[in-house]
C-alpha positions, 0 to 999 in steps of 0.5 A, a space after each residue: 311618518 315622513 318629514 322635511 328631511 325625507 322630502 329633501 332626500 327624495 329631491 336629491 335622489 330623483 335629480 341624481 340621474 341628472 346631476 352628480 356631486 359636486 355640482 360644479 363638476 357637471 357638464 352644462 351640455 348634459 342638462 336639458 334646456 329648461 322652460 322657466 329659467 335662462 342659462 345665466 341664472 342656471 350658472 349662478 345656481 351651481 354650488 348653492 345649498 339645496 333650498 326649496 319651499 312647499 309652495 314651489 313643490 305644490 306649484 310643480 305638482 299642480 302643473 304636472 296634474 293639470 298639464 298647463 301653467 294656466 290651469 295650475 294658476 287658476 286652480 291655485 288662484 294666483 297669476 301665471 307669472 307666480 307659478 312660472 317663477 316658483 317652478 323656475 326657482 325649483 329648477 334652479 335649486 335642483 339644477 335640472 329642467 322639469 319641463 320642455 317646450 314643444 309646439 307651444 306646449 310644455 312637456 315634463 322631462 324624465 326628471 319631472 316624472 320621477 320626481 312626481 311619482 315619489 314626491 306626491 305621496 311624501 308631500 301628502 304625508 308631510 301636509 298631514 303631519 303639519 296640519 295635525 300638529 297645527 290643530 293639536 297645538 291650537 285652541 281652534 278646532 276648525 279644519 283648514 287646508 285643502 281636501 280633494 274629493 272624487 266621486 262617480 257622476 250619478 251618485 254624486 249628483 243624485 245623493 252626495 250634493 247635500 252631504 258635501 254642502 253640509 260638510 263645507 258649511 260646517 268647515 268654512 276654513 277648509 278649501 274643497 275641490 270636488 270632481 264628479 267623474 265615472 272613471 276610476 282615477 289614480 288618486 296619488 297621480 291626480 292628487 285626490 285625497 279621497 274618492 267614493 267608489 262603487 263596487 269591489 276595490 281592485 287597488 289593494 294599496 288603498 284604504 277603504 271604509 264602507 259607507 253603505 251598500 247597494 244591489 245591481 238591478 236587472 230591469 227593462 221597461 214594460 214597453 220592451 217586455 211587451 215587445 220582446 218578452 221577459 228573459 226566462 233565465 240567465 241563458 235567455 239573456 243572450 236572446 235579448 238586447 242589453 244596454 252596456 256600461 262602457 267603463 266596465 272592462 268587459 261590458 258584455 258579461 253580466 255578473 250575478 250572485 255574490 262576489 265570492 261566487 259570481 255567475 258571469 253571463 254573456 250578453 249582446 249589446 248594440 248600445 253602450 254608454 259611459 253613465 248610469 243615468 243615461 243607461 237608465 233613460 235608454 232602458 225607460 225608452 224601451 231600447 233594451 235590458 239594463 243592469 244598474 245600481 239600485 240607487 239610479 233606478 229606484 224611482 223608476 222602479 217605484 213608479 213602474 217606468 221600469 220593472 225588475 227582471 229575473 227576480 228569482 236570481 240573486 243580483 250582485 251586492 255592490 259596496 259603496 266605499 270611501 277610499 284614500 291612499 295610505 297616509 300616516 298620520 291620517 289627516 284630521 280633515 280626511 278623517 272628519 270627512 269620512 266620518 261625515 259620510 258614514 254618519 250621513 248614511 247611518 240610517 241606510 241609503 235614502 233610495 231604499 225609501 223607494 220600493 223596488 219589488 215591481 217585477 215581470 
């Protein structure tokens, strides 16, 4: 478990590339010109004992994440002048610039990049420890603080909304930041506490808990099949147009079978999109074959607007998991949210209420 001493040690070690001890011996010319504080103030800071606040660190990390003081002020619900002062005070404490101004924009210095890389996970653990201690030592059981959640766009819009809303209603003291995005985010770098991921978890450093699972469904519209026929086998897929998912590393390979024994089949595509619902809509319009998670096409399969192809070939099982960076102790707000997700899907995925057995 990290504590304030560890955070203090990180600050000292990160800025050591700029400053040596004693600080009065440092040549002023070696320091880059900071954005948020002037030279006179910097001179007055030499020789002071290092003191900082978590508010200053939070402001710094938020500016690093969002890229501007304006965006950070909006996120933290405070004025730009307060954000600037907190960063100025932190720079004064460290004795080094964290940002430089370039063409009207601020850019992080090398010290800022090093500090962010090491400080973010340490600060996450520190918050977790203090929040847990506060709750355990209090008669109140309400969750407090801030929880940042990321989820894929289609899954979030179609199925997570009511689940997240009920969690928010049950925890009125907890601030939630919810981001729907189909990209695989760097949770530590982006300051995300927990993310919902669909598919195999590639980052072994993350902790994962399975919420439910789904299957990829190869499908097409009846109109497309009437014009082009149905693929006879995997090799025949090469003779068909497919609609590709551009966020995949190799969108021109379709995967079938189980994860331990995958079968990869090359396909050709004229159209690629970065969202599953958009792929579904193009498939309904008869523009090609598509392979998408069942939760996206369940209603279309049930209504007959899409039909499954190659039903005799096992499609890929897709786990849907909550993932988060390792932190000890696990924050109560994070544990409560993950438990809430698991309970919400305990009776099975809601899209399985729609039959998906229409085939051609």
